[in-house]
C-alpha positions as CSV (number, residue, x, y, z in Angstrom):
1,M,15.6,-18.5,-10.4
2,P,14.5,-18.7,-14.1
3,I,11.0,-17.3,-14.8
4,R,10.0,-20.7,-16.3
5,D,10.1,-22.2,-12.8
6,L,7.4,-19.8,-11.7
7,I,4.9,-20.7,-14.4
8,P,2.7,-23.7,-13.5
9,R,2.9,-26.6,-16.0
10,S,0.5,-29.3,-16.7
11,R,1.7,-32.9,-16.9
12,N,1.9,-32.6,-20.8
13,Q,4.3,-29.6,-20.5
14,E,6.8,-31.0,-18.0
15,L,10.3,-30.2,-18.9
16,A,12.7,-33.1,-19.3
17,R,15.4,-32.6,-16.7
18,R,18.0,-34.6,-15.1
19,D,16.2,-34.4,-11.7
20,S,12.9,-35.6,-13.1
21,F,13.1,-38.8,-11.1
22,D,13.4,-37.0,-7.7
23,P,10.6,-38.5,-5.5
24,F,9.7,-35.2,-3.9
25,L,9.3,-33.5,-7.3
26,T,7.3,-36.5,-8.6
27,L,5.0,-36.2,-5.5
28,H,4.7,-32.4,-6.1
29,R,3.6,-33.0,-9.7
30,E,1.1,-35.7,-8.7
31,M,-0.5,-33.5,-6.1
32,N,-0.8,-30.6,-8.6
33,R,-2.4,-33.1,-11.0
34,L,-4.9,-34.3,-8.4
35,F,-5.9,-30.8,-7.4
36,D,-6.3,-29.8,-11.1
37,D,-8.5,-32.8,-11.7
38,M,-10.6,-32.1,-8.6
39,F,-11.2,-28.4,-9.4
40,R,-12.0,-29.2,-13.1
41,G,-15.2,-30.7,-11.8
42,F,-16.4,-27.2,-10.7
43,G,-17.0,-26.2,-14.3
44,G,-13.7,-24.6,-15.1
45,T,-10.1,-25.6,-15.6
46,G,-7.4,-25.5,-12.9
47,L,-8.2,-23.2,-10.0
48,S,-10.5,-20.9,-12.0
49,P,-13.5,-21.1,-9.6
50,L,-11.3,-19.7,-6.8
51,M,-10.3,-16.8,-9.0
52,E,-13.8,-16.0,-10.2
53,G,-14.9,-14.8,-6.7
54,R,-17.1,-17.8,-6.0
55,F,-15.1,-18.6,-2.8
56,G,-14.7,-15.2,-1.2
57,W,-13.2,-12.5,-3.3
58,P,-13.1,-9.7,-2.4
59,K,-11.8,-10.3,1.1
60,I,-14.0,-8.6,3.8
61,E,-13.7,-7.6,7.4
62,L,-16.8,-7.3,9.7
63,S,-17.0,-5.2,12.8
64,D,-20.2,-5.6,14.8
65,T,-20.9,-3.3,17.8
66,D,-24.1,-2.5,19.7
67,K,-24.7,0.6,17.5
68,K,-23.6,-0.4,14.0
69,L,-22.2,-3.1,11.7
70,T,-19.2,-2.1,9.6
71,I,-18.1,-4.0,6.6
72,S,-14.8,-3.3,4.8
73,A,-13.8,-4.9,1.5
74,E,-10.3,-4.9,-0.1
75,L,-10.7,-3.8,-3.7
76,P,-7.2,-2.9,-4.9
77,G,-6.9,-1.3,-8.3
78,L,-10.6,-0.3,-8.4
79,T,-12.4,3.0,-8.0
80,E,-15.9,3.8,-6.6
81,N,-17.2,3.8,-10.2
82,D,-16.2,0.1,-10.6
83,V,-18.3,-1.1,-7.7
84,Q,-22.0,-1.4,-7.0
85,I,-23.6,-2.0,-3.6
86,E,-27.2,-3.2,-3.1
87,I,-29.3,-4.3,-0.2
88,A,-32.3,-6.5,-1.0
89,K,-34.3,-8.9,1.2
90,G,-31.7,-8.7,4.0
91,V,-28.7,-9.4,1.9
92,L,-25.9,-6.9,1.1
93,T,-24.4,-7.5,-2.3
94,I,-21.1,-6.0,-3.4
95,R,-20.4,-6.5,-7.2
96,G,-18.2,-5.0,-9.8
97,E,-15.5,-5.7,-12.4
98,K,-11.8,-5.3,-12.5
99,K,-10.7,-4.6,-16.1
100,D,-7.4,-5.5,-17.6
101,G,-5.8,-2.3,-18.9
102,R,-2.9,-4.1,-20.6
103,K,-2.5,-4.0,-24.3
104,D,-1.5,-7.2,-26.1
105,E,2.2,-6.7,-26.5
106,G,3.9,-10.0,-26.7
107,K,3.9,-12.8,-24.1
108,Y,3.3,-12.3,-20.5
109,F,2.5,-14.2,-17.3
110,T,0.2,-12.8,-14.6
111,E,-1.3,-14.0,-11.3
112,R,-3.5,-10.9,-10.9
113,Y,-7.2,-11.3,-11.1
114,Y,-9.3,-9.6,-13.7
115,G,-13.0,-9.9,-14.3
116,A,-16.4,-9.6,-12.6
117,F,-17.0,-10.4,-9.0
118,E,-19.9,-10.6,-6.5
119,R,-20.0,-11.0,-2.8
120,Q,-23.2,-11.4,-0.7
121,I,-23.4,-10.9,3.0
122,P,-26.6,-11.7,5.0
123,L,-27.7,-8.9,7.3
124,E,-29.7,-9.0,10.6
125,D,-31.2,-6.2,12.6
126,V,-29.8,-3.3,10.6
127,D,-31.4,0.0,9.5
128,E,-30.9,-0.4,5.7
129,D,-32.3,3.1,4.9
130,N,-29.4,4.8,6.8
131,A,-26.5,2.8,5.3
132,E,-23.4,4.8,4.3
133,A,-20.5,3.8,2.1
134,S,-17.0,5.3,1.5
135,F,-14.1,4.3,-0.8
136,K,-10.6,5.2,0.0
137,N,-7.2,3.7,-1.0
138,G,-8.8,0.6,-2.5
139,V,-10.9,-0.2,0.6
140,L,-14.7,0.0,0.5
141,T,-16.2,0.7,3.9
142,I,-20.0,0.2,4.5
143,S,-21.6,1.4,7.8
144,L,-25.0,0.0,8.7
145,P,-26.6,1.4,12.0
146,K,-28.4,-1.2,14.1
147,S,-32.2,-1.2,14.0
148,E,-34.1,0.2,16.9
149,N,-36.6,-2.7,16.6
150,P,-34.6,-5.9,16.2
151,R,-36.4,-9.0,14.9
152,A,-36.9,-11.9,17.3
153,G,-34.0,-14.3,17.1
154,A,-35.9,-17.4,16.2
155,K,-39.5,-18.4,15.6
156,R,-40.6,-21.8,16.7
157,I,-42.9,-23.7,14.3
158,A,-45.2,-26.3,15.7
159,I,-45.2,-29.7,14.0
160,N,-48.7,-31.1,13.3
161,T,-49.2,-34.8,13.7
162,Q,-51.7,-36.5,11.5
């Protein structure tokens, strides 16, 4: 398979080929155009909002037991110096930046993500002061012990009639 078949093309860059009238290929191109047009409304071009971390990058895994909450985040290619972890107002924030170490040496094509990211996770009934974090083999693991005095689940608010 030639590398040009792997590179996405816009409708202005379509190659003139003998099979350009194939109905399935035409449907495929139209679907790509529709998705490109839809995601362009999110403030970027193409699928860029998905790649900017707005919809769930880095990927996380939550493990909730009676004694602690464990959060693991996949951060391949990063070190502990590239990541910041904060807890404020009951929200855990994981943020950082993956830098491109490539030098400009000719043309290239990449599907790898580079740039800043941020992920926020709401927390309930955890002891924020005793949180621990570790980073090994591109996986960030955060352990939060459960609080001894959990908050009440819900508070009912009366509605006044006037």
